Every structure is written in C-alpha cells, then in structure tokens.
Backbone bond lengths (Angstrom), bond angles and torsions (degrees), N, CA, C in turn:
res aa  C-N    CA-C-N  psi(-1)  N-CA   C-N-CA  omega(-1)  CA-C   N-CA-C  phi
1 M - - - 1.451 - - 1.511 107.63 -
2 G 1.338 118.11 124.91 1.448 120.27 -174.57 1.511 112.72 -91.56
3 G 1.306 117.05 138.19 1.468 121.94 174.64 1.496 113.17 68.00
4 A 1.336 114.85 -173.28 1.466 121.83 178.39 1.523 108.32 -98.69
5 A 1.314 117.01 102.81 1.459 120.96 -176.20 1.516 110.76 -72.69
6 V 1.360 115.53 140.06 1.452 121.73 173.02 1.524 106.35 -114.69
7 F 1.305 116.48 111.34 1.458 120.18 -173.29 1.530 110.82 -89.49
8 D 1.322 114.15 133.98 1.463 120.99 178.05 1.534 109.58 -75.53
9 A 1.354 115.75 130.28 1.469 119.54 -175.33 1.523 111.74 -64.11
10 T 1.332 117.88 -36.71 1.467 119.91 -179.76 1.528 110.15 -64.50
11 R 1.322 116.53 -41.08 1.461 120.10 179.49 1.519 111.15 -66.19
12 L 1.333 115.87 -38.75 1.467 118.64 175.86 1.524 111.43 -60.95
13 A 1.347 116.15 -40.47 1.470 119.66 179.60 1.523 111.24 -66.06
14 V 1.333 116.66 -39.49 1.467 119.96 176.58 1.519 110.50 -64.25
15 F 1.329 116.16 -43.69 1.454 121.45 179.51 1.542 110.16 -59.39
16 R 1.314 116.98 -45.92 1.465 120.17 179.34 1.520 110.38 -62.62
17 E 1.305 118.00 -39.99 1.466 120.46 -178.32 1.530 110.94 -67.67
18 V 1.336 116.65 -37.85 1.464 119.92 177.93 1.528 109.87 -61.93
19 V 1.334 115.81 -44.38 1.477 119.37 179.72 1.525 110.12 -63.89
20 R 1.322 117.05 -42.85 1.463 120.13 -178.54 1.523 112.08 -65.32
21 R 1.358 116.43 -38.89 1.464 120.11 -175.70 1.524 112.42 -85.75
22 G 1.328 115.52 -21.84 1.455 119.25 176.19 1.511 115.12 87.98
23 S 1.335 117.73 -1.65 1.460 120.20 178.17 1.524 109.57 -159.98
24 L 1.339 115.30 159.30 1.466 119.92 178.92 1.521 110.77 -69.11
25 S 1.325 116.60 -39.15 1.462 119.74 -177.17 1.519 110.97 -67.19
26 A 1.327 117.81 -41.99 1.467 120.34 179.45 1.528 110.91 -65.20
27 A 1.345 116.48 -39.52 1.469 120.18 177.39 1.526 110.03 -64.89
28 A 1.346 116.16 -41.11 1.473 119.28 -179.58 1.521 110.30 -60.61
29 Q 1.329 117.10 -43.05 1.443 121.25 179.63 1.531 111.27 -63.62
30 A 1.347 116.84 -42.96 1.461 120.85 -179.21 1.527 112.00 -65.88
31 L 1.331 115.86 -34.58 1.461 121.03 -176.72 1.516 113.28 -92.20
32 N 1.363 116.19 -4.36 1.458 121.69 -176.79 1.532 110.46 63.06
33 F 1.331 116.33 36.26 1.457 123.58 174.48 1.523 108.08 -106.91
34 T 1.333 116.52 166.88 1.467 119.95 166.63 1.530 107.54 -83.73
35 Q 1.351 115.50 157.38 1.460 117.68 179.33 1.518 111.35 -64.20
36 P 1.361 120.45 -40.54 1.481 118.23 175.67 1.524 113.29 -58.88
37 A 1.355 117.06 -35.34 1.467 119.58 179.12 1.533 109.94 -64.59
38 V 1.342 117.04 -41.29 1.464 120.54 177.49 1.525 109.92 -63.90
39 S 1.332 117.10 -42.41 1.471 120.50 178.90 1.531 110.66 -60.35
40 R 1.340 117.20 -40.52 1.468 120.27 179.13 1.527 111.54 -66.00
41 Q 1.329 116.91 -38.08 1.468 120.39 179.39 1.536 109.69 -65.01
42 I 1.326 117.46 -42.40 1.469 120.54 -179.63 1.522 110.21 -67.63
43 A 1.338 116.11 -40.25 1.463 119.14 179.74 1.527 110.53 -63.64
44 A 1.334 116.68 -41.54 1.466 119.95 179.17 1.522 110.77 -65.58
45 L 1.336 117.02 -37.22 1.469 120.07 178.89 1.521 110.44 -66.80
46 E 1.310 117.18 -38.00 1.469 120.08 178.75 1.531 110.29 -66.63
47 R 1.339 116.20 -33.65 1.465 117.75 175.21 1.519 110.68 -68.01
48 E 1.333 117.89 -39.78 1.477 120.85 177.13 1.530 110.34 -62.75
49 A 1.336 115.94 -39.78 1.477 120.16 -178.80 1.521 112.22 -81.24
50 D 1.340 116.14 -16.09 1.466 120.80 -176.00 1.528 110.44 55.60
51 A 1.348 114.48 42.19 1.470 119.66 -179.08 1.522 108.64 -161.97
52 Q 1.329 116.06 152.59 1.458 120.61 173.23 1.521 108.35 -78.35
53 L 1.329 115.23 127.71 1.465 120.48 -175.33 1.520 112.06 -103.19
54 L 1.318 116.71 -30.72 1.465 121.49 -177.46 1.522 109.83 -128.05
55 E 1.306 114.15 143.88 1.472 120.86 174.30 1.508 107.75 -112.70
56 R 1.347 116.16 123.63 1.455 120.13 179.34 1.515 109.24 -83.53
57 T 1.326 117.58 129.32 1.452 123.16 179.26 1.515 108.27 -129.38
58 P 1.352 118.20 163.92 1.477 119.45 178.34 1.528 111.97 -56.81
59 R 1.309 117.73 -25.70 1.474 120.15 -178.06 1.524 112.77 -94.39
60 G 1.331 117.40 4.79 1.457 119.59 -179.78 1.518 110.30 128.16
61 I 1.305 115.76 -150.69 1.467 119.69 -177.34 1.531 109.02 -105.32
62 R 1.343 113.43 155.57 1.444 119.47 177.77 1.530 107.47 -139.04
63 L 1.329 116.56 138.26 1.460 121.35 -179.40 1.523 110.65 -69.40
64 T 1.306 116.66 135.19 1.461 121.19 166.88 1.534 107.54 -81.42
65 E 1.327 117.47 174.65 1.450 120.12 178.26 1.526 111.96 -63.62
66 P 1.364 118.60 -44.68 1.471 117.60 174.15 1.534 112.25 -60.67
67 G 1.357 115.23 -35.99 1.453 118.57 178.28 1.526 111.78 -63.95
68 R 1.337 116.49 -40.39 1.457 120.16 179.08 1.529 110.55 -62.73
69 V 1.338 116.47 -41.98 1.469 120.14 179.33 1.537 109.99 -63.29
70 L 1.353 115.27 -47.56 1.469 118.61 -176.87 1.528 111.06 -65.12
71 L 1.342 118.05 -34.96 1.457 119.97 -177.78 1.529 110.48 -60.19
72 G 1.337 116.90 -41.59 1.461 118.82 179.35 1.523 112.06 -59.92
73 H 1.349 114.81 -43.35 1.462 118.65 178.42 1.532 110.68 -68.67
74 A 1.327 117.21 -39.53 1.463 120.60 -179.90 1.533 110.86 -60.15
75 E 1.333 116.09 -43.00 1.467 120.56 178.37 1.540 109.67 -58.59
76 A 1.349 115.65 -46.94 1.465 119.57 -177.91 1.528 111.41 -65.36
77 I 1.355 115.86 -43.82 1.469 119.80 -178.34 1.511 110.96 -63.86
78 L 1.322 117.59 -46.85 1.456 120.91 -177.49 1.519 112.06 -68.17
79 D 1.332 116.61 -35.94 1.460 119.08 176.63 1.528 111.09 -65.98
80 R 1.352 116.80 -40.43 1.469 119.92 177.94 1.519 111.19 -65.79
81 M 1.326 116.47 -38.89 1.465 119.67 178.10 1.515 111.32 -65.60
82 S 1.327 116.06 -38.75 1.469 119.75 177.08 1.517 110.84 -64.78
83 A 1.337 116.73 -42.22 1.456 120.94 178.81 1.531 111.02 -64.91
84 A 1.346 116.05 -40.00 1.467 119.78 178.97 1.531 109.92 -63.47
85 H 1.338 116.11 -43.71 1.475 119.39 178.87 1.526 110.89 -61.32
86 A 1.315 116.23 -43.21 1.470 119.49 -179.72 1.535 111.29 -64.40
87 Q 1.342 116.23 -39.54 1.471 118.81 179.91 1.509 111.28 -68.99
88 I 1.340 117.17 -38.87 1.469 120.04 177.10 1.535 110.47 -61.55
89 E 1.322 115.39 -42.37 1.466 119.29 177.29 1.529 111.06 -63.28
90 S 1.321 116.90 -39.28 1.463 120.02 -179.54 1.526 111.53 -66.78
91 V 1.337 116.39 -35.17 1.474 119.39 176.04 1.528 109.59 -64.28
92 A 1.322 116.35 -44.83 1.461 119.91 -179.81 1.532 111.22 -62.25
93 R 1.338 116.29 -34.88 1.476 120.28 178.86 1.530 112.19 -87.69
94 M 1.343 115.94 1.17 1.459 123.43 -176.09 1.523 111.96 57.44
95 A 1.342 114.59 35.20 1.456 120.75 170.80 1.524 109.32 -98.37
96 G 1.326 115.74 11.75 1.450 121.96 179.45 1.520 108.13 -174.85
97 G 1.322 116.30 -165.73 1.460 120.26 -179.87 1.513 112.15 87.53
98 R 1.339 115.84 -167.45 1.449 121.10 -176.04 1.530 110.49 -147.19
99 L 1.318 114.95 161.54 1.464 121.95 172.97 1.516 108.15 -141.41
100 R 1.340 115.71 122.62 1.462 121.94 -177.59 1.530 108.25 -107.34
101 I 1.321 115.37 121.73 1.460 122.60 -171.30 1.534 109.55 -112.87
102 G 1.316 116.35 139.68 1.450 121.58 171.46 1.521 108.59 -121.53
103 A 1.321 118.13 139.79 1.464 120.69 -178.79 1.521 110.32 -158.97
104 F 1.330 116.32 153.89 1.464 120.52 175.73 1.524 109.48 -82.47
105 Q 1.329 115.47 169.07 1.461 121.54 -164.49 1.535 114.33 -59.28
106 T 1.329 117.91 -52.27 1.470 118.18 -174.32 1.523 112.19 -68.87
107 A 1.351 116.59 -31.49 1.461 118.82 175.34 1.525 109.95 -68.23
108 T 1.345 116.40 -40.59 1.463 120.58 178.20 1.526 111.13 -58.34
109 A 1.323 116.96 -40.31 1.452 121.14 -175.13 1.518 113.22 -74.71
110 T 1.320 117.99 -12.71 1.465 120.01 -173.82 1.523 110.76 -125.47
111 V 1.338 117.28 -96.50 1.464 120.19 -170.81 1.519 112.59 -64.71
112 V 1.347 117.54 -36.60 1.468 119.29 -179.43 1.523 110.51 -67.03
113 A 1.327 117.45 -43.87 1.458 120.50 -179.99 1.527 110.66 -60.00
114 R 1.325 116.76 -44.23 1.470 119.32 -178.61 1.530 111.38 -69.55
115 A 1.333 116.82 -36.23 1.474 119.30 177.40 1.531 111.24 -66.65
116 I 1.330 117.21 -39.32 1.463 120.63 176.83 1.528 110.10 -60.83
117 A 1.325 117.26 -45.35 1.473 120.39 -179.05 1.526 110.78 -63.26
118 A 1.338 117.34 -41.58 1.470 120.34 -179.85 1.526 110.52 -67.68
119 F 1.330 116.51 -41.89 1.474 119.64 -179.87 1.516 110.75 -64.40
120 A 1.313 117.08 -41.69 1.474 120.79 -179.28 1.518 110.70 -62.64
121 R 1.309 116.92 -35.05 1.482 119.53 177.34 1.527 110.78 -67.67
122 E 1.331 117.12 -39.39 1.464 120.79 -175.86 1.524 112.54 -80.98
123 H 1.338 116.21 -32.09 1.477 120.23 -174.83 1.520 109.05 -133.97
124 P 1.311 117.96 69.16 1.475 120.56 -172.15 1.519 114.79 -65.57
125 N 1.338 118.52 -16.17 1.463 120.16 -177.68 1.519 113.58 -92.55
126 V 1.329 117.33 -3.17 1.470 120.70 175.49 1.523 107.50 -87.54
127 E 1.321 115.85 127.57 1.471 120.94 -178.24 1.529 109.39 -81.61
128 L 1.332 116.57 116.76 1.458 122.30 179.94 1.525 110.10 -101.02
129 S 1.330 115.88 141.71 1.472 120.01 172.30 1.520 108.01 -141.04
130 L 1.340 115.45 154.48 1.457 121.31 -176.12 1.518 110.02 -132.10
131 V 1.325 115.79 135.18 1.455 122.77 170.84 1.522 106.74 -116.55
132 E 1.338 117.21 120.13 1.454 119.78 175.55 1.516 108.03 -86.40
133 A 1.311 116.93 123.27 1.460 120.78 -174.82 1.534 109.40 -150.21
134 V 1.326 116.27 146.12 1.454 119.41 172.15 1.516 108.38 -64.33
135 T 1.314 114.84 160.91 1.454 120.63 -168.78 1.524 113.09 -53.05
136 R 1.319 118.68 -50.60 1.475 119.13 -175.38 1.523 111.65 -64.92
137 D 1.322 117.76 -36.07 1.461 120.54 177.46 1.532 110.36 -66.75
138 A 1.334 116.84 -40.26 1.462 120.00 -179.76 1.521 110.46 -64.66
139 V 1.320 117.36 -40.39 1.472 120.27 178.57 1.524 110.10 -64.19
140 A 1.325 117.36 -42.85 1.471 120.93 178.42 1.523 110.55 -61.60
141 R 1.330 117.81 -41.35 1.463 121.16 179.57 1.534 110.56 -65.30
142 L 1.334 117.01 -39.63 1.460 119.93 178.33 1.518 110.52 -61.92
143 R 1.318 117.06 -46.33 1.457 120.92 -177.36 1.529 111.19 -68.79
144 A 1.320 116.91 -25.77 1.474 120.55 177.23 1.524 112.16 -83.68
145 G 1.330 117.81 -3.33 1.456 121.49 -179.55 1.514 114.06 78.46
146 E 1.336 117.73 16.78 1.460 121.22 -178.53 1.537 112.50 -85.44
147 I 1.326 117.25 -20.24 1.453 121.86 174.51 1.526 108.16 -134.73
148 D 1.340 116.12 163.38 1.462 121.30 -175.66 1.526 112.97 -96.83
149 L 1.324 117.27 -22.39 1.463 120.98 175.10 1.512 107.95 -156.57
150 A 1.348 115.56 157.79 1.464 120.71 -178.19 1.515 109.76 -134.15
151 V 1.335 116.68 128.01 1.456 122.18 171.73 1.520 106.89 -94.80
152 V 1.338 115.93 116.21 1.465 120.33 -169.88 1.523 110.79 -141.41
153 T 1.329 114.36 164.45 1.461 120.08 167.89 1.517 107.72 -80.97
154 H 1.310 116.24 132.11 1.460 119.96 -173.09 1.527 111.72 -75.08
155 F 1.322 113.97 133.22 1.466 121.81 168.24 1.523 106.56 -131.99
156 P 1.331 118.39 136.05 1.474 120.33 -175.39 1.531 113.45 -55.13
157 D 1.333 117.36 -32.80 1.471 117.95 -176.72 1.517 113.22 -71.60
158 F 1.359 118.25 -7.00 1.462 120.23 175.98 1.516 111.68 -78.75
159 E 1.330 117.30 -20.86 1.452 120.17 -174.15 1.518 110.53 -73.58
160 G 1.310 115.78 151.95 1.459 121.50 178.99 1.513 109.73 -179.80
161 A 1.327 115.36 174.00 1.457 119.96 -177.53 1.521 112.28 -66.89
162 D 1.337 116.73 -16.72 1.474 119.45 -175.82 1.519 113.62 -91.35
163 V 1.349 118.02 -2.35 1.474 119.59 -179.38 1.527 110.38 -134.52
164 E 1.313 114.62 154.13 1.473 122.21 172.06 1.521 107.79 -113.12
165 V 1.324 116.68 136.38 1.457 122.99 -178.07 1.530 108.85 -105.63
166 V 1.327 116.73 124.22 1.467 122.59 177.75 1.525 107.74 -117.83
167 D 1.323 117.16 120.85 1.467 120.42 179.97 1.522 110.86 -67.77
168 L 1.337 114.36 140.47 1.468 120.55 -179.10 1.525 111.00 -117.39
169 V 1.328 117.41 -56.80 1.466 119.60 -178.55 1.521 109.47 -156.85
170 D 1.332 115.72 143.70 1.461 122.22 172.56 1.528 105.48 -95.07
171 D 1.310 116.12 98.80 1.466 122.35 -166.34 1.535 111.04 -90.85
172 E 1.328 116.25 116.78 1.461 120.56 177.69 1.525 110.11 -70.63
173 L 1.340 115.51 138.04 1.452 121.59 175.03 1.524 109.15 -101.94
174 L 1.326 116.69 120.15 1.461 122.10 -179.36 1.529 109.10 -101.71
175 V 1.314 116.31 153.49 1.453 118.75 177.04 1.521 109.64 -90.13
176 A 1.325 116.27 133.12 1.465 122.21 178.05 1.530 108.22 -100.27
177 L 1.340 115.30 128.26 1.466 122.55 -177.86 1.517 109.35 -124.50
178 P 1.350 116.61 151.86 1.474 118.03 169.74 1.527 109.68 -62.75
179 A 1.330 116.29 148.08 1.467 119.23 -179.49 1.528 112.02 -59.34
180 T 1.341 117.88 -23.95 1.474 122.07 -178.06 1.536 111.99 -95.91
181 H 1.321 118.15 5.90 1.461 120.45 -176.75 1.522 111.43 -64.40
182 R 1.316 117.10 147.96 1.455 122.12 -176.97 1.533 113.11 -62.51
183 L 1.377 116.11 -22.31 1.454 119.60 179.65 1.529 113.15 -100.50
184 A 1.326 116.41 -0.47 1.466 119.40 -173.50 1.522 112.52 -64.08
185 H 1.362 116.68 -25.85 1.458 119.62 -176.94 1.531 111.72 -87.55
186 K 1.337 117.89 -10.85 1.452 119.98 -175.30 1.531 110.81 -70.22
187 P 1.327 116.08 132.99 1.474 117.98 -178.96 1.524 113.06 -70.83
188 R 1.336 117.88 -23.02 1.454 120.42 -179.41 1.519 109.41 -136.38
189 L 1.347 115.12 141.64 1.450 120.84 175.78 1.516 110.04 -132.20
190 R 1.316 115.26 147.24 1.450 121.57 170.81 1.527 107.59 -120.78
191 L 1.313 116.23 158.43 1.444 118.63 -175.59 1.522 111.61 -60.83
192 R 1.336 116.70 -35.69 1.459 118.20 -179.07 1.543 112.96 -68.44
193 D 1.348 116.59 -16.44 1.479 118.83 173.91 1.524 111.08 -66.08
194 L 1.337 116.32 -16.09 1.471 121.16 -173.56 1.536 112.31 -107.86
195 R 1.332 115.69 17.02 1.477 119.07 -174.96 1.524 113.07 -62.63
196 D 1.333 117.79 -25.91 1.475 120.65 -177.60 1.520 112.67 -97.59
197 E 1.325 117.03 5.50 1.463 119.98 -176.99 1.518 111.94 -80.68
198 T 1.335 115.31 158.42 1.454 122.49 168.76 1.531 107.59 -92.06
199 W 1.341 114.86 132.66 1.461 119.04 -173.96 1.534 110.18 -108.00
200 I 1.334 113.65 149.19 1.467 122.90 174.78 1.524 106.75 -115.36
201 E 1.324 116.59 119.69 1.456 120.00 -177.10 1.515 110.29 -145.10
202 A 1.323 115.93 160.61 1.461 120.35 172.45 1.525 108.84 -66.52
203 A 1.308 116.56 149.42 1.464 121.21 -176.86 1.509 110.48 -71.10
204 G 1.320 116.63 95.08 1.462 121.13 175.44 1.503 115.07 77.94
205 G 1.314 118.90 0.37 1.458 120.45 -178.06 1.515 111.04 -133.26
206 G 1.328 116.76 -154.55 1.438 121.08 178.95 1.525 111.81 56.99
207 T 1.342 116.29 -131.23 1.455 120.67 -179.17 1.528 112.51 -91.32
208 Q 1.346 117.64 0.73 1.468 119.08 -175.17 1.523 113.49 -61.00
209 P 1.352 120.93 -44.59 1.462 118.67 178.39 1.535 112.65 -58.76
210 T 1.325 116.57 -37.76 1.475 120.38 179.32 1.534 110.34 -68.28
211 L 1.346 116.36 -41.74 1.469 119.87 176.96 1.523 111.18 -60.54
212 L 1.317 117.08 -47.10 1.466 120.29 -179.06 1.521 111.84 -59.36
213 A 1.330 116.33 -46.51 1.464 119.82 -179.00 1.521 111.26 -64.12
214 A 1.337 117.29 -43.32 1.462 120.50 -177.88 1.522 110.83 -68.02
215 A 1.339 117.54 -42.89 1.450 120.68 -178.96 1.539 110.97 -64.77
216 R 1.304 116.83 -42.14 1.469 119.40 179.39 1.526 110.84 -64.43
217 A 1.347 115.79 -34.37 1.466 118.48 176.45 1.537 111.29 -65.42
218 H 1.341 116.41 -24.47 1.465 121.63 177.38 1.526 111.94 -95.68
219 G 1.317 117.00 7.97 1.452 120.75 170.81 1.518 116.57 87.07
220 F 1.324 118.10 21.08 1.455 118.46 175.95 1.522 111.00 -145.18
221 E 1.322 114.80 161.77 1.450 122.48 177.87 1.533 107.86 -105.99
222 P 1.323 118.20 117.51 1.473 119.63 -177.35 1.534 111.42 -66.64
223 R 1.314 116.50 141.38 1.462 121.59 -179.52 1.529 108.27 -91.41
224 V 1.328 115.81 95.16 1.464 121.52 179.94 1.527 107.13 -92.24
225 R 1.336 115.71 113.95 1.467 120.12 -174.95 1.537 112.14 -114.46
226 F 1.322 116.89 -21.94 1.465 119.57 -174.74 1.526 109.37 -125.66
227 A 1.317 114.93 126.54 1.471 121.08 179.55 1.527 109.51 -100.40
228 A 1.304 116.09 123.35 1.468 122.01 176.65 1.512 107.50 -142.17
229 E 1.327 116.18 131.70 1.456 121.13 -175.35 1.519 112.86 -87.49
230 Q 1.311 117.76 -34.82 1.458 122.09 -170.66 1.524 111.07 -102.07
231 W 1.341 115.00 147.73 1.476 119.61 -179.43 1.516 111.70 -62.65
232 L 1.323 118.00 -35.01 1.453 120.65 179.02 1.524 111.36 -61.11
233 S 1.332 116.16 -43.27 1.470 120.64 178.45 1.516 110.93 -66.40
234 K 1.325 116.90 -43.93 1.471 120.31 179.64 1.522 111.24 -59.50
235 Q 1.321 115.01 -45.23 1.464 118.16 -178.79 1.531 112.18 -65.38
236 G 1.333 115.76 -37.03 1.469 118.40 177.73 1.523 111.81 -63.20
237 L 1.335 116.99 -40.79 1.451 121.09 178.01 1.529 111.62 -66.69
238 V 1.333 116.23 -40.08 1.464 119.91 177.30 1.519 110.00 -62.92
239 A 1.330 116.67 -48.33 1.481 120.57 -178.02 1.517 111.45 -59.79
240 A 1.341 117.19 -31.88 1.468 121.31 179.93 1.526 112.18 -78.91
241 G 1.330 116.53 -5.24 1.454 119.27 178.26 1.511 114.38 85.88
242 V 1.338 117.06 14.41 1.456 120.87 -176.62 1.531 112.00 -73.17
243 G 1.326 116.60 -34.25 1.455 120.50 -177.90 1.524 110.65 -179.14
244 V 1.314 114.69 -167.20 1.469 120.38 179.47 1.523 107.46 -121.19
245 T 1.329 116.08 165.31 1.460 120.54 179.15 1.521 109.31 -151.99
246 L 1.313 115.66 168.41 1.456 121.33 174.43 1.526 108.48 -97.09
247 I 1.312 114.70 136.43 1.473 121.69 178.17 1.526 108.56 -120.23
248 P 1.334 119.10 124.80 1.477 120.13 179.20 1.531 111.14 -67.94
249 G 1.313 114.70 152.90 1.457 119.03 174.38 1.509 112.51 -57.34
250 L 1.359 116.87 -32.26 1.459 120.69 179.20 1.522 112.46 -63.64
251 A 1.352 117.02 -19.02 1.461 120.58 -176.49 1.520 113.42 -98.82
252 I 1.332 118.64 2.03 1.467 121.09 -173.70 1.528 112.19 -56.20
253 A 1.319 116.09 -39.47 1.470 119.26 -175.27 1.527 112.55 -63.21
254 S 1.344 116.91 -18.37 1.462 119.24 -177.37 1.534 113.17 -104.14
255 V 1.321 117.26 10.51 1.469 120.37 -175.95 1.521 110.60 -76.36
256 R 1.318 116.15 132.96 1.480 121.02 179.79 1.521 110.34 -74.75
257 D 1.330 116.00 162.13 1.463 119.52 -170.33 1.526 114.74 -88.45
258 D 1.328 118.30 2.54 1.471 118.97 177.78 1.529 112.06 -104.85
259 I 1.341 116.32 15.79 1.448 120.19 169.49 1.527 108.03 -128.75
260 V 1.320 116.69 162.35 1.465 120.36 178.07 1.528 108.90 -121.90
261 L 1.290 115.35 151.15 1.470 121.99 176.93 1.513 109.05 -111.69
262 R 1.309 116.40 141.57 1.446 122.13 175.58 1.519 109.19 -130.38
263 S 1.326 115.26 134.74 1.457 119.91 170.88 1.522 108.87 -70.22
264 L 1.316 115.92 145.67 1.453 121.20 176.61 1.528 111.50 -101.52
265 G 1.331 114.61 20.75 1.451 120.66 172.75 1.520 113.83 83.37
266 P 1.332 115.45 177.21 1.468 120.20 -175.37 1.531 113.48 -63.58
267 H 1.321 117.63 -19.88 1.462 120.52 -179.74 1.525 111.55 -104.84
268 G 1.328 117.24 11.87 1.445 121.50 178.36 1.515 111.55 -74.41
269 P 1.327 117.20 171.66 1.477 120.37 -177.27 1.530 112.43 -66.97
270 R 1.297 114.79 144.53 1.464 122.05 176.52 1.507 107.41 -139.94
271 R 1.322 115.40 163.54 1.469 119.03 174.05 1.520 108.29 -130.13
272 R 1.300 114.94 142.85 1.460 122.02 179.88 1.513 108.06 -92.32
273 V 1.314 116.57 114.27 1.472 121.73 178.90 1.522 108.13 -97.55
274 V 1.318 116.28 128.23 1.465 121.22 -175.16 1.523 110.34 -132.51
275 V 1.305 115.12 167.33 1.472 122.69 168.90 1.522 107.13 -108.83
276 L 1.324 116.10 129.83 1.461 121.64 173.45 1.525 109.19 -101.48
277 L 1.330 115.59 132.54 1.468 122.65 178.01 1.520 108.92 -126.25
278 P 1.321 118.17 150.34 1.459 119.45 173.81 1.531 109.68 -61.80
279 A 1.332 116.87 142.20 1.455 120.30 -179.49 1.526 111.79 -74.48
280 G 1.344 117.68 -24.01 1.453 121.19 -179.35 1.514 111.48 -93.43
281 Y 1.332 116.09 -128.29 1.459 119.97 179.59 1.518 110.35 -62.61
282 R 1.329 115.96 140.67 1.459 119.99 173.20 1.520 108.98 -139.66
283 A 1.307 115.70 153.09 1.460 120.68 -179.22 1.526 109.51 -58.16
284 P 1.339 118.38 139.15 1.460 120.56 179.72 1.521 113.55 -55.11
285 A 1.344 116.72 -28.54 1.476 119.78 -178.37 1.520 112.79 -78.69
286 A 1.337 117.98 -10.50 1.460 119.93 -172.28 1.520 112.70 -63.88
287 E 1.330 117.34 -51.39 1.463 119.64 -175.65 1.527 112.86 -65.88
288 P 1.349 120.36 -42.27 1.469 118.58 174.11 1.518 112.53 -59.76
289 F 1.350 117.74 -34.95 1.450 119.99 179.20 1.530 110.47 -69.73
290 V 1.323 117.19 -39.00 1.470 120.09 177.82 1.528 110.13 -62.89
291 A 1.329 117.85 -38.21 1.461 120.78 177.33 1.531 110.94 -60.63
292 L 1.339 115.94 -39.38 1.463 119.08 177.54 1.530 110.94 -69.19
293 L 1.322 117.63 -37.85 1.473 120.30 174.80 1.516 111.46 -58.98
294 Q 1.317 116.20 -44.42 1.468 120.15 179.76 1.534 111.05 -63.33
295 H 1.331 115.91 -39.22 1.467 119.16 177.65 1.527 110.77 -64.05
296 E 1.314 117.02 -45.53 1.470 120.25 -179.41 1.529 110.92 -66.44
297 A 1.329 117.41 -35.90 1.470 120.50 177.81 1.537 109.89 -64.95
298 A 1.334 116.15 -40.55 1.464 119.26 177.74 1.521 111.01 -64.84
299 E 1.334 117.10 -40.59 1.466 120.41 176.91 1.526 111.02 -62.54
300 H 1.329 116.17 -40.77 1.456 120.85 178.76 1.533 110.13 -62.78
301 G 1.336 116.76 -44.58 1.476 120.38 178.27 1.503 112.16 -61.91
302 A 1.334 116.26 -40.64 1.465 119.60 179.10 1.530 110.89 -64.77
303 A 1.335 117.14 -37.54 1.461 120.42 178.21 1.513 111.56 -65.33
304 L 1.333 117.41 -40.10 1.466 120.58 177.56 1.533 110.80 -66.77
305 D 1.322 116.92 -40.18 1.461 119.76 177.48 1.522 111.14 -61.80
306 E 1.340 116.62 -39.69 1.461 120.88 179.13 1.520 109.96 -66.94
307 R 1.331 117.18 -39.74 1.459 120.34 177.25 1.530 110.12 -60.88
308 A 1.342 116.15 -44.52 1.469 120.16 179.61 1.530 110.91 -64.63
309 R 1.312 117.01 -38.89 1.473 120.11 178.79 1.516 112.08 -63.85
310 R 1.342 115.78 -39.12 1.466 119.42 -178.08 1.520 112.55 -74.10
311 T 1.340 116.65 -38.24 1.446 119.53 -170.81 1.518 114.21 -104.82
312 G 1.336 117.09 -14.63 1.446 119.58 -175.76 1.511 110.51 96.14
313 P 1.329 118.75 148.91 1.445 121.18 -170.58 1.503 114.35 -64.94
314 A 1.326 118.57 -23.90 1.460 118.93 -178.31 1.500 112.75 -113.66
315 A 1.309 116.20 15.74 1.459 118.42 -179.53 1.506 110.91 -76.27
316 E 1.311 114.92 163.55 1.465 119.93 178.92 1.518 109.96 -65.71
317 A 1.346 115.23 135.05 1.468 121.52 175.80 1.507 107.22 -113.26
318 T 1.315 115.66 122.00 1.450 120.02 177.71 1.498 109.27 -127.97
319 A 1.364 115.18 176.09 1.451 118.57 -177.78 1.503 110.85 -63.76
C-alpha cells in the first residue's frame, strides 16, 4: 500500500453496506443509490487503499484479504463517528457535555452554589465543575480556555473583543465593626466617619480597590494595616477590635454574631459583579446557567431589600 491513505467516510460506509448486503445492487437499493454510483464509490476506495477489496463472483461479492482488514477498521471508524455525532447532539440538547465555572469566594458561597444546584436538577447529565479563584485569576483562566465562564468583580481593563460581559448584581459593600466599637450604636454611617479607622483588607485585591477609590472620593486615604484574604480571617480581626473592613452583601449570610454591619448609604461603595463569557464559541450549557445565576442574584437582592424593609436601612445586619 503506497503512502498514507486517507479514507473517505462515505466510501467506507458504502463498502460496509456492500459487504453486509452481499451485492452491489442490494447495497445500492438500501442506500438509495444507483448501482453505477456504488461501483464508482468502491472503485475510488480501492484506489485510496491501493488494493483490491472485493472479488466479484457469480454468487455475489467476496472479501479479499485487504478487504477483510479494511472492513474491521471501517466498522471501528464508522462506529466512532456515529458515537461522536450522538455525543455532539447530546451536548447541544444538554443531555451530556460539561460546564466549567470559575467564581470568587462570596459568589461561590451564595448565588453560584444555588445556581449549580438548580442547574444540576434541570440537566443532571451535564458535568459541572467549579474552580474558586480571585477575580484576576478567573479572568486569566477564562482567556486561557480553562473554564467556560467566570463570575467576577468587574474592572474595565477586563473588557475586550474576546469576552462578553453580563451584569449579575450591583453588590453593596457594608462596613463591619466590632460590637463594642464607638460607632456601632450609630443609626447612620458615612464613609468619611471612618477616616481615622484602621482597615483590614486583602493585599491589593478583594474590596481594597473599591475602598481606596471611595475613600479618596471622600477626601481621605484609608489606613490599611492588616492584610487578610479570607472573610473568616477578616471577621475574626474585626471581632477582636483590631480594625474595620468592608463586607459584600453577598457575604451577609456568613457574618458572625459578634460583629455588626452598617450600610454606608446610597453613595457608599459598591462593586459590580458580572459574568464573563467567551465572545466566540461557548459551551451550550453556558447561557442557561447564566440565566439561573441572574435569577438567583435577583432572589438575593430581593432578600436583602426585605431585610432592609424589616430592620431599617441602618439597622444592624447579622447572619
């Protein structure tokens, strides 16, 4: 056999049908081809194989040895192609496939977790996976093709022709104070009331960029003295009286009972939480999952509004 043959899948299917039916005419009838068309397909396949595949006899066709070898491979190739087609169809129907999600911690603990549970109930055959990552890492993973969507805090420099931005929630940032803090009893707080406080923030990430921008807009530079990445650590430091920190609305459900939260009013700091999707091809499950995220975000917002209605806009918010 000369060179590296590339076999045409249609010709392989015709060849298999001829062998199964035992004659060119019977295969032509089964395939809705003319007999000359079947003969041309077999002749072209023999040229590709550089070997005689079928022997014509008065009783029909008979496989040659090269034909017997090729038939085994043809069966395997056509079966794999059929399986691939079926799996592609199942992905499109969300009866299979996968969805890889990236999200930051507080989103994972709230709206993302509930959206995953709802999606799994509706589409149990789609394989879901989650990577918890800070915003910049999640964006990098999305652009590298390691995840299919990313729930992140929006920064303008993340935008580009290669991603689509879908708004999820405008998340209010509340200030967390020790229960014994001198301002804990005040019914209303503004960010400038906290200009002399010591702040606890993640090192260069988390809510720190939002705090810096908001504080500077109010004419002061916040004194950030303690770096803590996780909400559990931040809350422990606040409860011990070490300093104050910002807590996102998405994290309210996890707030411990020995600290208090105060809204900083309608002009207080907020963060825009978005979903980033690839601008080109995206997994078929991505858009239905984003719809569930938006539903859960709306439910979360309604719950916060109800909490504010019951307790008053500046009342203490606890877990």
